[in-house]
N, C-alpha and C positions, 0 to 999 in steps of 0.2 A: 806315821811320821816318827822319825828317830833323830833327835837333835844331839849333836856332839859338840863338846866344848873342850878346850885345852888351855892349860895355864903355862905360859912361857914368859920368862923374865918378869914374873909377878904381874903379868897382864892376862886377862881372860880373852881368849881368842875363840871366835865362833859367834853364833851357832853355825854348824854345818849340817846339812841334811844327809845323814848317814845312808839312808836307803837310796839316795840318788846314785850311789856307787854302782857301776856296771856289774859288779859281782853279784848283785841281787836280781839281775835281769832274768836268769833262769828260774829263780824262786818265784818271781812275779808271774812268769809264764805258766809255771805249774799250778800256782794258786788260781789263776784265771781259768785254766782248763778244768780244774776240780769244781770251781763254782759254776761254770757253764753246765757241767754234768748234773750238779745238784739242782740247778734252776730248771732243767728240762723235766724234772720229776714233779714240778709244780709245788705249791705250798704244802707243807705237812707239819704236823706237830713233831717236835716241840719248838717250832719257830716262835711260838708264843704259848702262853698257858691256854688250856681249854676255856671256852666261854664261861662255863660254870665257875671257874676259879678266878674270873675277872670281876667278881661282884663288887669289889671296892674301887673299881675304876669307872670311867665313863662308858665302858663297853656295854654294860647292862642297859643304861639309858639309850644308847644308840641302837641296841638290839630291839628294844621295845618300840622305839620311834620308827624304825625302818621295817618292822615285822610285816607290814602289809605289802611291801615291795618284793619280798622274797618268794621265790618259786623253786620247787624241786628241780635239780639239774637232771636232764635226761642223759642217757648214755651217748646219744648223738652229739649233744652239746659238749659233754665232758671230753669226748675224743676228737672234736673238730680241730683240724689243723695239725693233727699228729700224722707222722709218716707211717705207712703200713709196715708191719713186722720188720 
């Protein structure tokens, strides 16, 4: 969001949403294309800190509480739903 204001005759005019301008349409389209490309790669670091660096957050508690539910991911599961080459 980008709010724009203007002062005219000692009056505050606005806010106006600056990104609503059609001039930003191409930039939005390019940003969406780039993010779609990144999302197809799946989650990867550094989207967040590694688990070991999250010791002062609730992540350690969650990791311990959910440890019995985790199973190693097989290659078949990891590649399920991906298009061939």
